[in-house]
C-alpha positions in Angstrom: 104.7 74.5 127.2 104.6 76.9 124.2 105.5 74.1 121.8 102.7 72.0 123.1 100.2 74.8 122.6 101.5 75.4 119.0 101.1 71.6 118.3 97.5 71.7 119.7 96.6 74.7 117.6 98.1 73.0 114.5 96.1 69.9 115.2 92.9 71.8 115.7 93.5 73.8 112.5 94.1 70.5 110.6 90.8 69.1 112.0 89.0 72.2 111.0 90.4 72.0 107.5 89.3 68.4 107.2 85.8 69.3 108.4 85.7 72.3 106.0 86.8 70.0 103.1 84.2 67.4 103.9 81.6 70.2 103.9 82.6 71.5 100.5 82.6 68.0 99.1 79.1 67.5 100.4 78.0 70.8 98.9 79.5 69.9 95.6 77.7 66.5 95.6 74.4 68.3 96.4 75.0 70.9 93.6 75.6 68.1 91.1 72.4 66.3 92.2 70.5 69.6 91.9 72.0 70.1 88.4 70.8 66.7 87.4 67.3 67.4 88.7 67.2 70.7 87.0 68.4 69.2 83.7 65.7 66.5 83.9 63.0 69.2 84.7 64.1 71.3 81.7 64.1 68.3 79.4 60.6 67.5 80.5 59.5 71.1 79.9 61.1 71.1 76.5 59.3 67.9 75.5 55.9 69.3 76.7 56.6 72.5 74.8 57.5 70.6 71.6 54.4 68.5 71.9 52.3 71.6 72.3 54.0 73.2 69.4 53.2 70.2 67.2 49.6 70.3 68.2 49.3 74.0 67.4 51.0 73.4 64.0 48.6 70.5 63.3 45.5 72.5 64.4 46.5 75.4 62.2 47.0 73.2 59.1 50.7 74.0 58.5 
């Protein structure tokens, strides 16, 4: 009876670890996707800033 209970607890713990692992993997994928989105956003902002800077330099005659 005690051995059966220990086995059930071990199986439940194993299942919980698998669920936890899957959750962490999903979070990691989401963070990677967010990082790509943020990198694309910052690249876009950098390009707009550079274009604005070129226009300002051109307008000021430098």
